[in-house]
C-alpha positions in Angstrom: 13.7 -16.3 20.8 10.5 -17.3 22.6 10.0 -20.9 23.9 7.9 -21.9 20.9 10.6 -21.0 18.4 13.3 -22.5 20.6 11.6 -25.9 20.8 11.0 -25.9 17.1 14.7 -25.7 16.6 15.7 -28.6 19.0 17.1 -31.5 17.0 18.0 -29.4 14.0 21.6 -28.6 15.2 23.7 -25.7 16.2 23.6 -24.1 12.8 19.9 -23.6 12.8 19.9 -22.2 16.3 22.7 -19.8 15.4 20.9 -18.8 12.2 17.7 -18.2 14.2 19.3 -16.0 16.8 21.0 -13.9 14.3 18.1 -13.1 12.3 17.9 -14.0 8.7 21.0 -15.9 7.8 22.3 -18.2 5.1 20.1 -21.0 6.4 16.9 -19.1 5.5 18.1 -17.8 2.2 19.1 -21.4 1.1 15.7 -22.8 2.2 13.6 -20.2 0.4 15.7 -20.3 -2.6 15.9 -24.2 -3.0 12.1 -24.6 -2.3 10.6 -21.6 -4.2 13.0 -19.2 -5.9 15.7 -21.2 -7.5 14.1 -20.9 -10.9 13.9 -17.1 -10.6 17.0 -15.8 -9.1 19.4 -18.9 -8.4 20.7 -19.3 -4.8 24.2 -18.0 -5.6 22.9 -14.6 -6.2 21.5 -14.3 -2.7 20.5 -10.7 -3.3 18.9 -10.4 0.0 18.5 -7.8 2.2 18.3 -10.0 5.2 21.6 -10.2 7.0 21.0 -8.1 10.1 20.7 -8.3 13.8 17.0 -7.6 14.7 16.5 -4.5 16.8 14.2 -4.1 19.7 10.9 -2.0 20.0 11.7 1.7 20.7 9.9 4.8 21.9 12.5 7.2 20.7 11.8 10.0 18.2 14.2 8.4 15.7 14.3 6.2 12.7 16.3 3.3 14.1 17.9 0.6 12.0 20.2 -2.4 12.6 23.8 -2.0 13.1 25.6 -1.5 9.7 22.7 0.2 8.1 22.0 4.0 7.4 19.4 6.2 5.9 19.4 9.4 3.9 16.5 11.9 3.9 15.7 12.4 0.2 12.8 14.7 0.4 10.5 15.9 3.1 7.4 17.9 3.1 7.8 21.4 1.6 11.1 20.6 0.1 11.5 22.2 -3.5 11.6 19.4 -5.9 12.1 21.2 -9.4 13.2 24.4 -11.1 9.4 25.6 -11.1 9.6 25.7 -7.3 6.9 23.0 -6.7 7.1 21.4 -3.2 7.2 18.0 -1.8 3.7 17.1 -0.5 2.6 15.9 3.0 1.6 12.4 4.2 4.3 10.5 2.3 3.1 6.9 1.5 3.7 4.6 -1.4 7.0 4.7 -3.3 8.0 3.3 -6.7 11.4 3.4 -8.2 11.9 3.5 -12.1 15.5 3.2 -13.1 16.9 5.8 -15.6 18.8 3.9 -18.4 18.6 0.8 -16.1 20.5 2.5 -13.2 20.3 1.4 -9.7 21.8 4.6 -8.5 19.7 7.1 -10.5 15.9 6.9 -11.4 12.6 8.5 -10.8 10.9 8.0 -7.6 7.0 8.3 -7.3 5.9 9.2 -3.9 2.2 9.1 -2.8 0.7 11.9 -0.5 -2.1 10.7 1.6 -3.3 13.6 3.7 -2.1 16.8 5.2 -1.3 17.7 8.9 -0.9 20.7 11.1 2.6 21.1 9.9 1.5 21.7 6.3 -1.8 23.7 6.6 -1.8 24.8 10.3 -4.5 24.1 13.0 -7.8 23.7 11.8 -10.2 25.7 14.0 -13.5 24.0 15.0 -13.0 21.4 12.3 -13.6 23.8 9.5 -10.8 24.8 7.0 -10.3 28.3 5.9 -10.3 28.9 2.0 -6.5 29.1 2.1 -6.3 25.8 4.0 -8.6 24.2 1.6 -6.2 25.2 -1.3 -3.2 23.9 0.7 -5.0 20.7 1.6 -5.5 20.1 -2.2 -2.0 21.1 -3.1 -0.2 19.1 -0.4 -1.9 15.8 -1.3 -1.5 13.8 -4.3 1.8 12.5 -5.8 5.4 13.6 -6.4 7.6 12.5 -9.1 11.2 13.3 -8.2 14.5 12.3 -9.7 16.8 10.7 -7.2 20.5 9.4 -7.4 23.3 8.1 -5.2 26.4 10.3 -5.2 30.1 9.3 -5.2 30.1 9.2 -1.3 27.0 6.8 -1.3 24.5 9.3 -0.2 21.2 9.5 -1.9 19.8 12.8 -2.9 17.1 14.6 -4.9 18.0 16.2 -8.3 16.0 19.4 -8.4 17.0 20.1 -12.0 15.3 17.0 -13.2 13.1 17.5 -16.4 10.7 14.9 -15.1 10.2 16.3 -11.5 6.6 17.5 -10.9 3.6 17.6 -8.6 0.4 15.7 -9.2 -2.4 17.0 -6.9 -5.9 18.2 -6.2 -5.7 20.5 -9.1 -4.4 18.2 -11.8 -7.0 17.1 -14.5 -7.7 13.4 -14.9 -9.5 11.6 -17.7 -12.1 9.1 -16.4 -12.2 5.5 -18.2 -14.5 2.6 -17.9 -18.2 2.1 -17.2 -18.6 5.2 -15.1 -17.1 7.8 -17.6 -19.9 10.1 -18.8 -22.5 8.4 -16.8 -25.2 10.0 -14.4 -23.6 8.2 -11.5 -20.7 10.6 -11.9 -22.7 13.8 -13.0 -22.1 12.9 -16.6 -18.3 13.8 -16.3 -15.7 12.5 -18.5 -12.9 14.1 -16.3 -12.2 15.0 -12.7 -10.3 17.6 -10.9 -7.4 16.3 -9.1 -6.5 13.3 -7.0 -5.9 13.2 -3.2 -6.1 10.7 -0.3 -3.3 8.9 -2.2 -2.5 5.9 -0.1 -0.6 3.0 -1.5 -0.3 1.8 -5.2 1.4 -0.5 -7.6 3.5 -0.7 -10.7 1.9 -2.0 -14.0 3.4 -4.4 -16.4 3.8 -1.7 -18.8 5.9 0.5 -16.5 3.2 3.0 -15.2 2.1 3.6 -11.6 -1.3 2.9 -10.1 -2.2 5.2 -7.2 -5.0 4.6 -4.9 -7.5 7.2 -3.5 -8.5 6.1 0.0 -10.0 8.3 2.7 -11.3 11.0 0.1 -14.6 12.1 1.5 -13.4 14.8 3.8 -11.3 16.5 1.4 -14.1 16.2 -1.3 -16.6 17.7 1.1 -14.2 20.6 2.3 -13.4 21.5 -1.3 -17.0 21.2 -2.5 -16.0 18.7 -5.1 -18.3 15.8 -6.5 -17.3 12.9 -4.1 -18.1 10.3 -7.0 -15.1 11.6 -8.8 -12.7 10.1 -6.1 -12.1 6.8 -4.5 -10.7 5.4 -7.7 -7.5 3.8 -8.9 -5.5 6.4 -10.9 -2.8 5.7 -13.4 0.2 7.9 -13.9 3.2 7.7 -16.3 6.3 9.0 -14.4 7.8 9.9 -17.7 4.9 11.6 -19.5 3.4 14.5 -17.6 0.2 14.4 -19.9 -0.9 10.8 -18.9 -3.4 10.9 -16.2 -6.3 8.5 -15.9 -8.9 7.2 -13.3 -10.0 3.7 -14.0 -13.7 3.2 -12.9 -13.9 -0.5 -14.0 -11.7 -1.1 -10.9 -14.5 0.2 -8.4 -14.8 3.1 -6.2 -14.0 2.4 -2.5 -11.3 3.2 0.1 -8.6 1.8 -2.0 -5.4 0.9 -0.2 -3.2 -0.4 -3.1 -3.0 -2.6 -6.4 -1.1 -5.9 -7.1 -1.0 -6.9 -10.6 -0.2 -10.2 -12.3 -1.2 -12.2 -15.3 -3.8 -15.1 -15.4 -2.7 -18.4 -17.0 -4.4 -17.3 -20.1 -2.7 -13.9 -20.3 -5.5 -11.8 -19.0 -4.4 -9.0 -16.4 -5.3 -9.6 -12.9 -5.4 -6.6 -10.3 -6.0 -7.4 -6.6 -7.3 -4.6 -4.5 -7.9 -4.0 -0.6 -10.5 -1.8 0.8 -9.0 0.0 3.9 -12.2 0.1 5.8 -13.6 -2.1 9.0 -15.9 -4.8 7.5 -14.8 -4.2 4.0 -14.0 -6.7 1.3 -11.1 -8.0 -0.9 -11.5 -7.5 -4.7 -9.8 -8.7 -8.0 -10.3 -7.3 -11.4 -9.7 -9.6 -14.4 -9.4 -7.9 -17.9 -11.5 -8.9 -20.9 -8.5 -8.8 -23.1 -5.0 -10.4 -22.9 -1.7 -8.7 -22.2 0.6 -8.0 -25.1 4.1 -6.9 -23.9 4.8 -5.4 -27.6 2.0 -2.9 -27.0 3.6 -1.2 -24.2 1.5 1.5 -22.4 -1.4 0.6 -24.7 -2.1 -2.3 -22.5 -3.7 0.2 -20.1 -6.9 -0.2 -22.2 -7.2 -3.5 -20.4 -8.1 -1.7 -17.2 -11.2 -0.2 -18.9 -13.0 -3.4 -19.6 -13.2 -6.6 -17.5 -14.9 -8.1 -14.7 -14.8 -7.0 -10.9 -14.8 -9.8 -8.3 -15.2 -9.9 -4.6 -13.9 -12.6 -2.3 -16.2 -14.9 -0.4 -14.0 -16.4 2.3 -16.5 -18.9 3.5 -17.1 -20.5 0.0 -13.7 -19.8 -1.4 -15.2 -18.1 -4.4 -14.6 -14.9 -6.4 -18.0 -13.6 -7.0 -18.7 -11.1 -9.8 -19.6 -7.5 -8.8 -21.8 -6.8 -11.8 -25.2 -5.3 -12.4 -26.6 -8.8 -13.2 -25.3 -10.2 -9.9 -26.7 -7.3 -7.9 -30.0 -7.2 -9.6 -30.5 -10.9 -9.1 -30.3 -10.5 -5.3 -32.4 -7.5 -4.9 -35.1 -8.4 -7.2 -35.7 -11.5 -5.2 -39.0 -11.1 -3.4 -37.5 -12.8 -0.3 -34.5 -10.3 -0.2 -32.8 -9.8 3.2 -30.2 -7.1 3.3 -26.7 -8.7 4.2 -24.6 -7.6 7.0 -23.3 -3.9 6.2 -26.2 -3.0 3.9 -28.6 -0.6 5.5 -30.6 0.6 2.4 -34.2 -0.5 1.8 -35.0 -2.9 -1.2 -37.0 -0.2 -2.9 -34.0 2.2 -2.7 -31.6 -0.3 -4.0 -33.9 -1.2 -6.9 -33.7 2.5 -7.9 -30.1 2.8 -7.2 -28.6 0.1 -9.4 -29.7 0.6 -13.0 -26.3 0.2 -14.9 -22.8 -1.1 -14.3 -21.7 2.5 -13.6 -24.0 2.5 -10.6 -22.3 -0.6 -9.3 -18.8 0.6 -9.6 -19.7 4.0 -8.1 -21.5 2.3 -5.1 -18.9 -0.7 -5.0 -18.7 -1.2 -1.2 -22.5 -1.7 -0.9 -22.7 -3.7 -4.2 -20.0 -6.0 -3.3 -21.8 -6.9 0.0 -25.1 -7.5 -2.0 -23.1 -9.7 -4.3 -21.9 -12.0 -1.6 -18.5 -10.5 -0.5 -17.2 -11.2 2.9 -16.7 -8.3 5.3 -13.1 -8.4 6.6 -10.9 -6.6 9.0 -9.5 -3.6 7.1 -7.7 -5.3 4.2 -4.9 -3.0 3.3 -1.8 -3.9 1.2 -2.0 -6.9 -1.1 1.0 -8.5 -2.7 1.5 -11.3 -5.1 4.4 -13.7 -4.3 6.7 -13.8 -7.2 7.7 -17.2 -6.3 4.4 -19.3 -6.3 1.5 -16.9 -7.0 0.1 -17.0 -3.5 -1.5 -13.7 -2.4 -0.8 -12.0 0.8 -3.4 -9.6 2.5 -2.7 -7.4 5.4 -5.8 -7.4 7.4 -4.6 -4.6 9.6 -7.2 -4.8 12.5 -11.0 -4.5 13.4 -11.8 -3.5 17.0 -15.6 -4.2 16.1 -14.9 -7.8 16.2 -11.9 -7.9 18.6 -9.3 -8.3 16.0 -7.0 -5.7 17.7 -3.7 -6.5 16.2 -4.7 -7.8 12.8 -3.3 -10.6 10.7 -1.7 -11.5 7.3 -4.0 -13.8 5.1 -2.5 -16.0 2.4 -4.7 -16.9 -0.6 -3.9 -20.0 -2.6 -5.7 -19.6 -6.0 -6.8 -22.8 -7.5 -4.1 -24.3 -9.9 -1.9 -21.3 -8.8 -3.7 -19.5 -11.6 -4.4 -15.8 -10.7 -7.4 -15.9 -13.1 -9.0 -18.7 -11.1 -12.5 -18.0 -9.6 -12.0 -20.3 -6.5 -9.2 -20.3 -3.7 -8.3 -21.6 -0.3 -6.5 -19.5 2.3 -4.7 -19.5 5.5 -3.8 -17.1 8.3 0.0 -16.7 7.5 0.9 -14.6 10.6 -1.1 -13.0 13.3 -0.3 -9.9 15.1 0.0 -9.8 18.9 2.5 -10.2 21.6 3.4 -13.7 20.4 4.6 -12.3 17.1 6.0 -8.9 18.3 4.2 -6.9 15.7 0.7 -5.4 15.7 -1.6 -4.0 12.8 0.3 -5.1 9.5 -0.1 -2.6 6.7 2.2 -2.5 3.6 4.2 -5.4 2.1 7.1 -6.1 -0.1 9.0 -9.1 -1.3 12.9 -9.5 -1.5 14.4 -12.1 -3.8 15.0 -14.6 -1.1 11.0 -14.8 -0.7 11.1 -12.8 2.7 8.2 -10.5 3.3 8.8 -7.1 4.5 6.0 -5.6 6.6 5.5 -2.3 8.1 2.9 -1.7 10.8 0.0 0.8 11.3 -0.8 1.2 15.1 -2.8 4.4 15.2 -0.9 7.3 16.8 -3.7 7.5 19.4 -2.9 4.0 20.5 0.7 3.9 20.3 2.4 3.1 23.7 -1.0 2.7 25.3 -2.9 -0.2 26.8 -2.5 -3.4 24.9 -0.2 -1.7 22.4 2.5 -0.8 24.9 4.8 -3.6 24.1 5.1 -2.8 20.5 6.1 0.9 21.2 6.5 2.8 17.9 5.5 1.4 14.6 8.1 -0.7 12.9 9.3 -2.5 9.8 9.6 -6.3 10.2 10.9 -9.1 8.0 8.9 -12.4 7.8 10.3 -15.5 5.9 7.6 -17.2 3.7 9.7 -20.4 3.6 12.2 -22.2 5.6 12.5 -23.1 9.1 11.6 -19.6 10.3 8.7 -19.2 8.1 6.1 -16.7 9.7 8.5 -15.5 12.3 8.8 -11.8 12.4 12.0 -9.9 13.0 12.1 -6.1 13.5 14.2 -4.2 11.1 13.4 -0.6 11.8 11.5 1.5 14.4 10.0 4.8 13.4 9.8 8.2 14.9 7.1 9.3 17.5 3.6 8.9 16.3 4.6 8.0 12.8 4.0 4.8 10.6 6.5 3.8 7.9 4.9 3.1 4.6 5.8 2.3 1.0 8.7 -0.1 1.2 10.3 -0.4 -2.4 13.7 -2.0 -3.3 15.9 -0.9 -6.1 16.3 -3.7 -8.7 19.7 -4.7 -7.1 18.3 -4.7 -3.6 21.1 -2.4 -2.4 18.6 0.3 -1.4 15.2 0.3 0.3 13.0 3.4 -0.2 10.7 4.0 2.8 8.4 6.7 3.8 8.0 8.2 7.2 4.3 9.3 7.5 2.8 11.7 9.8 5.6 12.1 12.7 4.2 14.0 15.6 0.5 13.3 14.3 -0.9 14.1 17.7 0.6 17.7 17.9 -2.0 20.3 18.8 0.3 23.2 19.4 2.9 23.9 16.8 5.2 25.5 19.5 5.3 22.1 21.2 5.4 19.4 18.6 5.3 15.9 19.8 8.0 15.0 17.2 10.7 16.9 15.3 11.8 14.2 12.8 13.7 14.5 10.6 15.5 16.8 13.1 16.9 19.4 10.7 19.1 21.9 12.5 16.9 24.9 13.5 13.7 23.3 12.2 10.6 23.4 14.5 8.4 21.2 12.5 8.0 17.4 12.1 8.0 16.5 8.3 6.7 13.5 6.6 9.2 12.3 4.1 11.0 9.6 2.2 14.4 8.0 3.0 16.7 5.8 1.2 18.1 2.9 3.4 21.4 1.3 2.5 24.0 -1.1 4.1 22.5 -4.3 2.5 25.2 -6.9 1.7 25.3 -9.5 -1.0 25.6 -13.0 0.3 
């Protein structure tokens, strides 16, 4: 415990000090439950995953967990996932678990595949992929739907005989929806070939998955595909192979994830981050209202509504619409805002319809008054108080090397509000023990589970030395240890851990290990060999199931 933390506990008694030194204990669970979660879960359930002795940072090529916890590798890159012989993709990222018949021990796991590596497509000579590598690059990105189960010994495994297991990748056909569908802005297309660069995502209120296309340009160009067909939020139904959509009303940018909730009046709200330096934070509010009885038909709500961008200086959500953009660029005194380099005459030609706005969303949002921020990655809505947590990972352009977590307070706690206040909930750096926050997940005691994204080229170097490998941290959002990070896991060499997702009973945490050994240049001398399978010479991105959580 650091001096600041120690001093904050003086006068609170031995119990508080003991709880703090031991990590998340009964004191924190009680505090958060009484103040925020009692009406949702009840303190006596205490389903938290939080009773552990925090670990210390590590440089080892291992996935390290606290004493009493274990992990099972469910699937890793190139593993066969079904009877058809399809293979698990590379660059594992987001996870979402869908119980089969309400089970906490058998269900469908949806896993995103963000990008490929030297281990899946081989070395790329002079930065130009061969035709065979282009095909592999499209195949190993996208998504996997696999069936997972916990056997009688408590080990999590993949069921390769599942009727649901399948790959969704750069060859799958997606239908476009919303304002850009069939427009000249996307080459008059009503559908698109494939999805790739799939980073994080979210689960809808109607039990489908939203997956986010992030850094798509390189793959689109290498594959000679129309780049305007990528950079969207895609929707997939794990239980229906034919259901594949791209929702253009949610804007085209470097999507990190989605966080879905309901406005006070029943409209659907979707928060989104744009993982790019000097990029904006968005939310989409549907025109219609959610009707639970309609099930998956509610997806139509994502086709019509208003896209907003956050202005942090005024605390306003500003519409990213043709009307808003046109008002700015038609002004004779127009001055391009920070981040916009196009000339006024070019902007006047570019923005003719809402399809042009959503396709050129990053520029349009800045024109509309959006605040450039420090790589807004994962966004999650607190299930306890409707505050919105945003991982601003870092931005070395402006000296924000270690990033921070922003917390937005919507006016009236209404997700549909158009005004807000905010705070810096936690800041990365030596004082907190973590750097570059990325993905988020809540447990039922209101604790925030945070994975970090220090780039492989920066790990264990310079100002990042003290953090060592990327990790998974737990940060209470209420109670005496609010905002204090405790490390739960340390990842293998040159990896980041992504996509934390709990089973409903919180007895299992699914977690991806992405790009271990990312800096490898020579396949005969990899910098990592995780998951260290006997005789294997490759590092393999994959997904694990962590168990050992105890009910209080």
